Backbone as CSV, one residue per row, in Angstrom:
resi,resn,N_x,N_y,N_z,CA_x,CA_y,CA_z,C_x,C_y,C_z
1,MET,96.383,113.689,198.494,96.315,113.597,197.162,95.185,113.809,196.542
2,ALA,95.234,114.698,195.668,94.272,115.413,195.040,93.279,114.423,194.057
3,SER,91.991,114.457,193.994,91.303,113.451,193.408,91.183,113.506,191.819
4,LYS,91.299,112.611,191.307,90.861,113.093,189.517,89.752,113.335,189.086
5,PRO,89.904,114.281,188.594,88.394,115.056,187.802,87.758,113.832,186.885
6,LYS,86.364,113.975,187.487,85.716,112.972,186.594,85.319,113.027,184.978
7,GLU,85.852,112.012,184.540,85.732,112.478,182.748,84.297,112.072,182.191
8,THR,84.223,112.754,180.968,82.613,112.692,180.503,83.058,111.483,179.443
9,PRO,82.355,110.510,179.315,82.699,109.791,178.227,82.344,110.262,176.753
10,ALA,83.559,109.926,175.958,83.322,110.738,174.719,82.129,110.748,174.143
11,ALA,81.366,109.287,173.955,80.173,109.105,172.854,78.770,110.054,173.788
12,GLU,79.239,110.539,175.198,77.879,111.010,175.933,77.859,112.554,175.689
13,ALA,76.744,112.904,174.437,76.499,114.150,174.349,76.141,115.319,175.382
14,PRO,76.503,116.436,175.410,76.123,117.363,176.444,74.666,117.712,176.323
15,GLN,74.190,117.695,177.785,72.712,117.501,177.847,71.741,118.787,176.926
16,ASP,72.663,119.689,176.887,71.847,120.975,176.019,72.152,121.197,174.671
17,GLN,72.686,120.180,174.226,72.890,120.159,172.608,71.731,119.377,171.862
18,PRO,70.915,119.914,171.223,69.912,119.164,170.257,70.360,117.887,169.721
19,THR,69.898,116.713,169.389,70.280,115.592,168.915,69.556,115.782,167.375
20,GLU,70.295,115.575,166.345,70.041,115.599,164.727,68.935,114.379,164.428
21,ALA,67.848,115.017,164.288,67.007,113.550,163.698,67.606,112.873,162.336
22,PRO,66.947,111.761,162.174,67.722,110.815,160.988,67.221,111.315,160.009
23,LYS,67.674,111.341,158.890,67.627,111.635,157.496,66.433,110.712,156.980
24,ALA,65.531,111.025,156.458,64.636,110.245,155.982,65.078,109.594,154.634
25,ALA,64.999,108.554,154.106,65.564,107.884,152.944,65.207,108.399,151.718
26,PRO,65.623,108.462,150.642,64.736,109.296,149.670,64.006,108.419,148.855
27,SER,62.873,108.630,148.444,61.711,108.022,147.961,61.942,107.571,146.619
28,LEU,61.760,106.357,146.263,61.755,105.700,145.098,60.996,106.528,144.054
29,LEU,60.031,106.624,144.705,59.055,107.768,143.621,59.313,109.085,142.793
30,SER,60.593,109.597,143.672,61.300,110.841,143.353,61.634,110.427,142.066
31,GLY,62.265,109.456,141.812,63.006,108.861,140.323,62.074,108.745,139.128
32,VAL,60.852,108.833,139.653,60.221,108.851,138.193,59.795,109.653,137.153
33,VAL,60.228,108.928,136.072,60.505,109.858,134.757,59.061,109.553,133.812
34,THR,58.700,110.996,133.547,57.464,111.290,132.229,57.834,111.467,131.068
35,GLY,57.055,111.175,130.184,57.176,111.262,128.897,58.038,110.723,128.212
36,ARG,58.464,110.802,126.915,59.124,109.444,126.001,60.601,109.836,126.480
37,VAL,61.298,108.975,126.340,62.702,108.939,126.390,63.561,108.422,125.048
38,HIS,63.587,108.975,123.780,64.195,108.717,122.759,65.686,108.221,122.800
39,GLN,65.693,106.910,122.636,67.220,106.427,122.467,67.628,105.984,121.091
40,PRO,68.876,105.843,121.047,69.214,105.416,119.215,68.518,103.919,119.460
41,PRO,68.062,103.516,118.129,67.425,102.365,117.998,68.407,101.058,117.736
42,ARG,67.781,100.023,118.222,68.804,98.844,118.253,67.781,97.659,117.155
43,ILE,68.768,97.737,115.993,68.083,96.909,114.732,68.646,95.628,114.582
44,LEU,67.697,94.793,114.529,68.307,93.069,113.711,67.628,93.446,112.175
45,LEU,68.392,93.286,111.129,68.191,93.466,109.721,68.367,91.814,109.295
46,TYR,67.557,91.121,108.666,67.914,89.970,108.309,67.272,89.904,107.003
47,GLY,67.810,88.976,106.291,67.093,89.001,104.731,68.125,88.251,103.711
48,ILE,67.805,88.141,102.418,68.028,87.533,101.329,69.632,87.701,101.115
49,HIS,70.714,87.008,100.874,71.971,87.382,100.187,71.719,88.271,99.242
50,GLY,72.820,89.326,99.324,73.057,90.366,98.312,71.963,91.304,98.244
51,ILE,71.042,91.540,99.271,69.982,92.262,99.133,70.195,93.956,99.028
52,GLY,71.468,93.611,100.085,72.166,95.399,100.397,71.676,95.766,102.079
53,LYS,71.951,94.546,102.827,71.724,94.976,104.028,73.051,95.503,104.667
54,SER,74.048,95.187,104.294,75.571,95.894,104.914,75.698,97.698,104.147
55,THR,74.892,97.544,102.761,74.769,99.035,102.356,73.718,99.898,103.234
56,PHE,72.797,99.443,103.695,71.880,100.008,104.481,72.377,100.107,105.542
57,ALA,72.926,99.580,106.234,73.661,100.089,107.671,74.942,101.015,107.424
58,ALA,75.715,100.736,106.299,76.720,101.751,105.907,76.340,103.496,105.957
59,SER,74.787,103.302,105.658,74.343,104.742,105.566,74.093,105.276,106.344
60,ALA,74.013,104.606,107.730,73.832,105.070,109.289,74.648,106.300,109.443
61,PRO,74.192,107.001,110.656,75.200,108.076,110.856,76.563,107.443,111.696
62,SER,77.561,108.053,111.134,78.852,107.660,111.654,79.051,106.020,111.760
63,PRO,79.126,105.070,110.948,78.998,103.773,111.412,80.203,103.399,111.539
64,ILE,80.422,102.276,112.482,81.806,101.404,112.621,81.255,100.164,112.448
65,PHE,81.890,99.309,111.660,81.627,97.878,111.478,82.530,96.787,112.152
66,ILE,81.932,95.786,112.618,82.531,94.741,113.361,82.597,93.593,112.170
67,PRO,83.296,93.359,111.595,83.002,91.986,110.564,83.159,90.802,111.093
68,THR,82.477,89.855,110.627,82.619,88.830,111.506,82.707,87.659,109.909
69,GLU,82.559,88.270,108.573,82.689,87.887,107.377,83.166,89.088,106.288
70,ASP,83.494,88.651,104.807,83.737,89.701,104.379,82.633,90.222,103.618
71,GLY,81.402,90.521,103.913,80.262,91.024,103.379,80.467,92.533,102.837
72,ALA,81.136,93.204,103.628,81.264,94.741,103.852,82.750,95.276,103.294
73,ASN,83.535,94.577,102.431,84.688,94.676,101.783,84.480,95.683,100.632
74,GLU,83.789,95.605,100.076,83.664,96.371,98.828,82.859,97.710,99.215
75,ILE,82.383,97.920,100.505,81.888,99.025,100.971,82.871,100.174,101.822
76,ASP,82.709,101.360,101.115,84.079,102.066,101.883,83.256,102.613,103.160
77,VAL,83.648,102.158,104.127,82.980,102.318,105.424,84.255,102.316,106.667
78,PRO,84.199,102.878,107.584,84.941,102.418,108.734,84.755,100.985,109.164
79,LYS,85.713,100.066,109.374,85.763,98.748,109.836,86.899,98.167,110.338
80,PHE,86.796,97.233,111.608,87.679,96.774,112.240,88.379,95.703,111.402
81,PRO,89.516,95.082,111.598,90.063,93.914,110.931,88.837,92.983,111.017
82,GLN,88.557,91.856,110.152,87.615,90.819,110.171,87.977,90.327,111.627
83,VAL,87.143,89.882,112.551,87.474,89.084,113.629,87.031,87.701,113.684
84,LYS,87.838,86.942,114.354,87.612,85.563,114.487,87.142,84.977,115.603
85,SER,86.471,85.615,116.718,86.098,85.158,117.914,85.589,86.076,118.514
86,ARG,84.800,85.448,119.669,83.582,86.585,120.338,84.502,86.944,121.271
87,THR,85.875,86.661,121.695,86.499,87.249,122.953,87.003,88.662,121.991
88,GLU,87.255,88.752,120.668,87.597,89.902,119.898,86.673,90.847,119.588
89,VAL,85.257,90.491,119.261,84.253,91.179,119.492,83.816,92.202,121.205
90,MET,84.213,91.063,122.058,84.090,91.828,123.189,85.208,92.907,123.795
91,ASP,86.314,92.671,122.990,87.643,93.724,123.023,87.074,94.873,122.390
92,ILE,86.377,94.639,121.163,86.321,95.757,120.284,85.142,96.849,121.015
93,LEU,83.970,96.111,121.837,82.807,96.704,122.503,83.434,97.549,123.118
94,ARG,84.485,96.945,124.205,84.960,97.518,125.434,85.827,98.866,124.926
95,ALA,86.383,98.771,123.720,87.108,99.716,123.270,86.208,101.031,123.197
96,LEU,85.127,100.652,122.324,84.166,101.403,121.759,83.633,102.118,123.305
97,TYR,83.652,101.395,124.129,82.811,102.122,125.478,83.816,103.324,126.422
98,LYS,85.246,102.617,126.402,86.175,103.378,126.921,86.833,104.470,126.325
99,GLU,86.996,104.119,124.945,87.789,105.321,124.485,86.987,106.338,123.487
100,LYS,87.884,107.440,123.314,87.148,108.588,122.821,87.177,108.262,121.213
101,HIS,86.144,108.501,120.763,85.666,108.388,119.330,84.582,109.263,118.806
102,ASP,84.470,109.394,117.600,83.009,110.098,117.033,81.958,109.173,116.285
103,TYR,82.110,107.934,116.513,81.419,106.939,115.825,79.863,106.992,116.282
104,LYS,78.621,107.173,115.763,77.346,107.115,116.254,76.989,105.687,116.151
105,THR,77.138,104.885,115.574,76.532,103.547,115.187,77.502,102.626,115.098
106,VAL,76.989,101.351,115.836,78.006,100.241,115.789,77.238,99.021,114.816
107,VAL,77.695,98.285,113.984,77.281,97.399,113.255,78.123,95.603,113.236
108,LEU,77.198,94.950,113.705,77.565,93.626,113.568,77.392,92.900,112.418
109,ASP,78.381,92.516,111.539,77.899,91.975,110.306,78.728,90.463,109.920
110,SER,78.067,89.526,110.447,76.800,89.336,110.493,76.811,88.299,111.951
111,ALA,75.213,88.310,112.680,75.252,87.329,113.609,75.147,85.976,113.211
112,ASP,74.990,85.473,112.012,75.149,84.074,111.905,76.521,83.502,112.297
113,TRP,77.302,84.497,111.311,78.936,84.105,111.580,79.390,84.029,113.163
114,PHE,78.929,85.174,113.623,78.934,85.264,114.812,78.624,84.028,115.835
115,GLU,77.562,83.708,115.611,77.278,82.684,116.303,78.158,81.213,116.060
116,ASP,78.623,81.100,114.869,79.736,79.938,114.869,80.786,80.523,115.716
117,PHE,81.325,81.587,116.121,82.284,81.711,117.305,81.953,81.382,118.503
118,ILE,80.530,81.494,118.586,80.171,80.852,119.981,80.052,79.703,120.218
119,GLN,79.871,78.909,119.058,79.682,77.462,119.226,80.933,76.762,119.290
120,ALA,82.192,77.538,118.540,83.353,77.187,118.694,84.109,77.412,120.025
121,GLU,83.614,78.746,120.732,84.140,78.801,122.063,83.370,77.916,123.008
122,LEU,82.196,77.526,123.039,81.702,76.321,123.784,82.387,75.079,123.517
123,ARG,82.694,74.736,122.401,83.744,73.318,122.296,84.674,73.436,122.654
124,ALA,85.742,74.401,123.081,86.738,74.639,123.566,86.647,74.755,124.941
125,GLU,85.472,74.991,125.595,85.416,75.231,127.068,84.533,73.813,127.827
126,PHE,83.855,73.080,127.062,82.824,72.140,127.501,83.061,70.935,126.752
127,THR,82.971,69.594,127.479,82.825,68.300,126.734,81.489,68.322,126.088
128,GLU,81.239,67.059,125.145,80.103,66.775,124.486,79.102,66.583,125.563
129,LYS,79.569,65.532,126.705,78.644,65.596,127.816,78.102,66.449,128.263
130,GLU,79.036,67.561,128.711,78.635,68.833,129.443,77.628,69.586,128.699
131,LEU,77.499,69.886,127.313,76.733,70.221,126.382,75.466,69.551,126.125
132,GLY,75.199,68.744,126.891,74.111,67.884,126.440,72.808,68.199,127.439
133,PHE,71.616,67.731,127.075,70.558,67.933,127.604,70.056,69.368,127.274
134,GLY,70.627,69.816,126.324,69.945,71.266,126.105,70.863,72.326,126.935
135,ARG,71.919,71.859,127.411,72.821,72.892,128.201,73.681,73.762,127.320
136,GLU,73.685,73.149,126.000,74.494,74.182,124.830,73.852,75.283,124.468
137,SER,72.498,74.935,124.384,71.957,76.611,123.852,71.667,77.273,124.793
138,LEU,71.612,76.916,126.127,71.408,77.774,127.287,72.909,78.292,127.342
139,PHE,74.090,77.572,127.411,75.209,78.156,127.361,75.468,79.513,126.384
140,ALA,74.903,78.992,125.395,75.023,80.206,124.072,74.199,81.209,124.093
141,GLU,73.107,81.105,124.879,72.666,82.266,125.363,73.010,83.255,125.987
142,GLY,73.816,82.397,127.117,74.476,83.444,128.134,75.817,84.222,127.405
143,LYS,76.319,83.660,126.474,77.390,84.289,125.826,76.815,85.170,124.961
144,MET,75.814,85.274,124.185,75.497,86.113,123.239,74.729,87.188,124.049
145,SER,73.761,86.770,125.417,73.293,87.875,126.425,74.870,89.076,126.687
146,ASP,75.738,88.885,126.850,77.023,89.408,127.306,77.157,90.484,126.536
147,VAL,77.118,89.993,124.912,77.126,91.004,123.878,76.367,91.727,123.496
148,LEU,75.062,91.451,124.147,74.014,92.288,123.550,73.785,93.405,124.678
149,GLY,74.147,92.817,125.945,74.517,93.722,127.259,75.367,94.953,126.855
150,ALA,76.641,94.516,126.479,77.654,95.494,125.852,77.223,96.411,125.076
151,PHE,76.355,95.787,123.857,75.831,96.900,122.753,74.979,97.880,123.663
152,SER,74.142,97.147,124.598,73.331,98.500,125.392,73.620,99.131,126.095
153,MET,74.990,99.286,126.704,75.705,99.872,127.156,76.206,100.952,126.522
154,LEU,76.741,100.492,125.460,76.960,101.668,124.253,76.081,102.532,123.496
155,ARG,74.935,102.078,123.814,73.339,102.861,123.418,73.201,103.971,124.396
156,ALA,73.329,102.884,125.794,72.488,104.253,126.831,73.969,105.230,127.482
157,LYS,75.348,104.542,127.077,76.382,105.555,127.928,76.974,106.541,126.915
158,ARG,76.820,105.892,125.553,77.741,106.560,124.407,76.793,107.089,123.331
159,ASP,75.643,106.637,123.375,74.437,107.309,122.545,74.785,106.711,121.331
160,MET,75.023,105.422,121.457,75.134,104.687,119.774,73.859,103.948,119.534
161,ALA,73.798,104.068,117.935,72.485,102.878,117.576,73.590,101.560,117.554
162,VAL,72.708,100.632,117.279,72.976,99.272,117.154,72.520,98.548,115.890
163,ILE,73.113,97.987,115.031,72.667,97.360,113.692,73.209,96.000,113.767
164,VAL,72.333,95.247,113.988,72.763,93.480,113.852,72.446,93.104,112.552
165,ILE,73.254,92.447,111.554,72.812,91.955,110.427,72.920,90.254,110.551
166,ALA,71.756,89.906,109.661,71.573,88.527,109.829,71.121,88.034,108.363
167,HIS,71.548,87.002,107.964,71.075,86.260,106.607,69.806,85.263,107.199
168,SER,69.063,85.183,105.851,67.921,84.550,106.160,67.698,83.267,105.844
169,GLU,67.022,82.280,105.923,66.883,81.123,105.809,65.077,80.696,105.654
170,VAL,64.839,79.878,104.884,63.639,79.212,104.810,63.209,78.358,106.012
171,LYS,62.291,78.500,107.039,62.123,77.327,107.835,60.429,77.113,108.184
172,ARG,60.378,75.813,108.577,59.033,75.533,108.919,58.690,76.404,110.213
173,PHE,57.173,76.595,110.160,57.018,77.320,111.370,55.932,76.730,111.819
174,ASP,55.714,75.969,112.889,54.663,75.339,113.755,53.635,76.271,114.541
175,SER,52.935,76.660,113.947,51.739,77.641,114.494,50.800,76.986,115.299
176,PRO,50.428,77.518,116.498,49.212,76.693,117.600,47.861,76.700,116.930
177,ILE,47.908,77.868,115.748,46.422,78.083,115.342,46.254,77.392,114.268
178,THR,47.144,77.377,113.284,47.203,76.695,111.869,47.660,75.611,111.541
179,GLU,48.004,75.116,110.382,48.691,74.043,109.970,50.145,74.552,109.883
180,PRO,51.551,73.851,109.927,52.560,74.696,109.805,52.672,74.933,108.412
181,PHE,53.585,76.072,108.101,54.114,76.695,106.953,55.417,77.124,107.385
182,ASP,55.719,77.535,105.949,57.372,77.915,105.787,57.228,79.362,105.674
183,ARG,58.300,80.235,106.245,58.425,81.405,106.400,60.031,81.685,106.763
184,TYR,60.060,82.787,105.998,61.777,83.754,106.168,61.581,83.602,107.761
185,GLN,63.237,83.430,108.198,63.278,83.631,109.832,64.746,83.958,109.456
186,PRO,65.201,84.538,110.696,67.370,84.685,110.748,67.552,83.404,110.844
187,LYS,68.502,83.425,110.077,69.607,82.300,109.813,70.582,81.767,111.273
188,LEU,69.762,81.541,112.397,70.052,81.562,113.877,69.361,80.298,114.192
189,THR,70.213,79.668,115.501,69.257,78.634,116.252,67.970,79.434,116.816
190,THR,67.403,78.569,117.049,66.113,79.121,117.492,66.061,80.091,118.969
191,ARG,67.319,79.733,120.195,67.224,80.076,121.128,67.666,81.820,121.072
192,LEU,68.985,81.863,120.141,69.571,82.795,119.988,68.619,83.865,119.146
193,SER,68.000,83.280,118.174,67.392,84.299,117.260,66.104,85.033,118.176
194,SER,65.551,84.018,119.237,64.770,84.779,119.927,65.244,85.788,121.081
195,LEU,66.074,85.526,121.324,66.818,86.481,122.310,67.310,87.826,121.337
196,LEU,67.462,87.607,120.448,68.030,88.991,119.460,66.545,89.733,119.193
197,GLN,65.517,89.174,118.613,64.621,89.540,118.295,63.637,90.440,119.621
198,GLU,63.860,89.741,120.656,63.179,90.523,121.926,64.304,91.726,122.376
199,TRP,65.392,91.887,121.846,65.984,92.602,122.628,66.093,93.898,121.325
200,ALA,65.784,93.697,120.236,65.826,94.659,119.284,64.691,95.516,119.202
201,ASP,64.707,96.659,118.837,63.552,97.750,118.845,63.055,97.323,117.447
202,VAL,63.537,97.140,116.541,63.315,96.599,115.218,63.795,95.712,114.843
203,VAL,62.976,94.750,114.170,63.571,93.644,113.457,63.010,93.505,112.185
204,ALA,63.428,93.993,111.253,63.269,94.108,109.475,63.561,93.222,108.814
205,PHE,62.966,92.562,108.076,63.270,91.740,106.789,63.470,92.183,105.568
206,ALA,64.343,91.976,104.755,64.641,92.525,103.378,64.465,91.530,102.443
207,ASN,63.589,92.102,101.637,63.510,91.348,100.217,63.456,92.422,99.254
208,TYR,63.341,91.485,97.906,62.751,92.151,96.594,61.242,92.483,96.773
209,ASP,60.765,93.626,96.220,59.405,93.422,96.058,58.574,92.544,95.423
210,ILE,57.734,91.935,95.825,57.503,90.727,94.811,55.880,90.868,94.680
211,SER,55.163,90.840,93.607,53.834,90.798,93.435,53.215,89.628,93.076
212,VAL,52.154,89.028,93.519,51.658,87.510,92.902,50.439,88.123,91.970
213,LYS,50.883,87.320,90.732,49.707,87.643,89.409,49.156,86.154,89.118
214,LYS,47.968,86.169,89.265,47.273,84.827,88.634,46.883,84.837,87.431
215,GLU,47.346,83.479,86.613,46.959,83.290,85.419,45.962,81.863,85.277
216,ASP,45.081,82.151,84.157,44.502,81.239,84.015,44.785,80.362,82.796
217,VAL,45.153,78.971,83.258,45.905,78.184,82.303,44.999,76.848,81.851
218,GLY,43.522,77.282,81.768,42.788,76.534,81.391,42.343,75.407,82.164
219,PHE,40.901,74.509,81.751,40.558,73.532,82.553,40.090,74.074,83.913
220,SER,39.912,74.990,84.001,39.279,75.678,85.342,40.137,75.802,85.997
221,ARG,41.614,76.020,85.846,42.713,75.947,86.660,43.561,77.511,86.589
222,GLU,44.008,77.671,88.035,44.715,79.010,88.005,46.241,78.844,88.578
223,VAL,47.074,79.277,88.191,48.276,79.317,88.890,48.770,80.826,89.261
224,ARG,49.607,80.961,90.239,49.999,82.040,90.594,51.824,82.224,90.685
225,ARG,52.107,83.261,89.955,53.455,83.457,89.682,53.842,84.678,90.422
226,GLY,54.981,84.841,90.907,55.639,85.999,91.699,56.348,86.397,90.680
227,ILE,56.061,88.044,90.599,56.698,88.742,89.462,57.336,90.309,90.655
228,SER,58.793,90.261,90.468,59.192,91.268,91.061,59.735,92.523,90.520
229,SER,59.575,93.342,91.015,59.864,94.696,90.377,61.497,95.175,90.350
230,GLY,62.042,94.589,90.995,63.314,94.826,91.486,64.030,95.695,92.526
231,ASP,62.814,96.245,93.198,63.172,97.189,94.020,63.279,96.265,95.298
232,ARG,64.338,97.115,95.973,64.522,96.547,97.536,63.712,97.194,98.673
233,VAL,63.087,96.312,99.502,62.196,96.878,100.125,62.649,96.190,101.867
234,MET,61.933,96.457,102.800,62.101,96.010,103.982,60.830,96.124,104.729
235,TYR,60.578,95.057,105.416,59.301,94.610,105.909,59.221,94.762,107.431
236,THR,58.582,95.682,108.162,58.410,95.781,109.846,57.383,95.031,110.394
237,GLU,56.552,94.529,109.999,55.371,94.001,110.934,55.386,92.323,110.161
238,GLU,55.097,91.474,111.344,55.320,90.192,111.019,54.215,89.623,109.630
239,ARG,54.195,88.962,109.068,53.258,88.198,108.175,53.495,86.514,108.057
240,PRO,52.415,86.058,107.535,52.982,84.714,107.288,54.192,84.342,106.375
241,ALA,54.459,85.025,105.826,55.908,84.820,105.103,57.200,85.049,106.089
242,PHE,56.959,85.756,106.736,58.330,86.373,107.577,58.030,87.161,109.025
243,TYR,59.091,86.686,109.653,58.796,87.518,110.929,59.578,88.779,110.991
244,ALA,58.780,89.928,111.696,59.177,91.207,111.707,58.613,91.735,112.705
245,LYS,59.100,93.327,113.120,58.419,93.569,114.449,58.880,94.845,114.164
246,ASN,58.306,96.048,115.141,58.927,97.204,115.457,58.434,98.100,116.741
247,ARG,59.007,98.786,117.384,58.498,99.522,118.633,58.277,101.186,118.112
248,TYR,58.033,101.428,116.974,57.719,102.658,116.484,56.640,102.679,115.615
249,LYS,56.250,103.556,115.156,55.286,103.373,114.002,55.603,103.575,112.593
250,LEU,56.403,102.360,112.517,57.164,102.320,111.021,55.848,101.896,109.935
251,PRO,56.325,102.347,108.876,55.614,101.624,107.693,55.740,99.979,107.681
252,VAL,54.434,99.210,107.548,54.599,98.232,107.197,55.635,97.389,106.366
253,GLU,55.758,98.331,105.138,56.732,98.269,103.913,57.446,99.710,103.568
254,MET,58.831,99.432,103.590,59.228,100.759,102.784,60.652,100.325,102.100
255,LYS,60.798,101.504,101.363,62.444,101.149,100.817,63.275,100.901,101.846
256,LEU,64.405,99.850,101.067,65.413,99.435,101.892,66.382,100.728,101.815
257,ASP,66.245,101.714,102.767,66.972,102.999,102.292,66.933,103.646,103.881
258,TRP,68.350,103.921,104.126,68.529,104.371,105.646,67.452,106.018,105.873
259,ASP,67.975,106.765,104.829,67.315,107.928,105.184,65.502,107.871,104.963
260,GLU,64.918,106.737,104.134,63.521,106.618,104.680,63.148,105.886,105.916
261,PHE,63.965,105.180,106.514,63.794,104.588,107.736,63.916,105.589,108.791
262,ALA,64.833,106.460,108.565,65.255,107.420,109.850,64.218,108.328,109.937
263,LYS,63.500,108.518,108.945,62.210,109.882,108.911,61.227,109.541,110.063
264,HIS,60.959,108.016,110.340,60.205,107.307,111.270,60.598,106.835,112.570
265,VAL,61.989,107.335,112.874,62.167,106.768,114.082,62.417,108.080,115.005
266,PRO,61.846,108.167,116.010,61.888,109.482,116.930,63.109,110.271,117.409
267,TYR,63.866,109.106,117.388,65.518,109.623,117.956,66.073,110.665,116.692
268,TYR,66.096,110.225,115.555,66.574,110.949,114.612,65.327,112.238,113.838
269,THR,64.206,112.017,114.464,63.277,112.902,114.133,62.387,113.318,115.249
270,PRO,62.782,114.106,116.177,62.119,114.158,117.819,61.108,115.227,117.432
271,GLN,60.940,116.155,116.432,59.740,116.819,116.355,58.666,116.086,115.886
272,GLN,58.877,114.670,115.144,57.721,114.053,115.283,56.905,113.246,115.745
């Protein structure tokens, strides 16, 4: 009986075939980006009632409003039907991300009414005991973070600016270096307000232009009276009377007008 030929193991490579050297993993340093990358702005605009916050946002490029209240009803601007829950807002943001459209700016009007939706959602999901010991604010922060993450995805992937509108309130500010004093702040709980302020590229406070006039009332006494010109302005840097910030070189005070604002934002005026 003829002997069976010896089989070469399938995994054994012929001796004269060169083995391929393992490929080096790509260096993380190869992904380093230099220069400035201009993206659409993320704006938190807060101010007194009726100052023109919604009108400002409606003047942004191709806006679409997500109304949590009826503040934009009298403005001729594209808007979704008034939403009643955080879930509806998230559904809208998913649609803006996935579906084809020409909108360039998404506007949430307003954040303080939206916070009420978060509180209602927490009450439906958890008991009072489960929300105790500071957990309520922690859970609320997580739900707001999901929304801000969706906004950031629209900004990064769909090239959309984001404007979040909020009302203002006067609250006591406990400064570590001075006596406590009152100032304007967004009408939000402390934790959500801080989260929005950190997320935004611009936090602007809108108010009427007010100057202070000193008057001598006799007996070596002076009083200070606030006088308004009626001009609507926005402030972009923090002062004792209000919180504000910006990551651009915006004027400290400017007219509450989108065209004036856009002149100073690199995404809209890259030649500067």
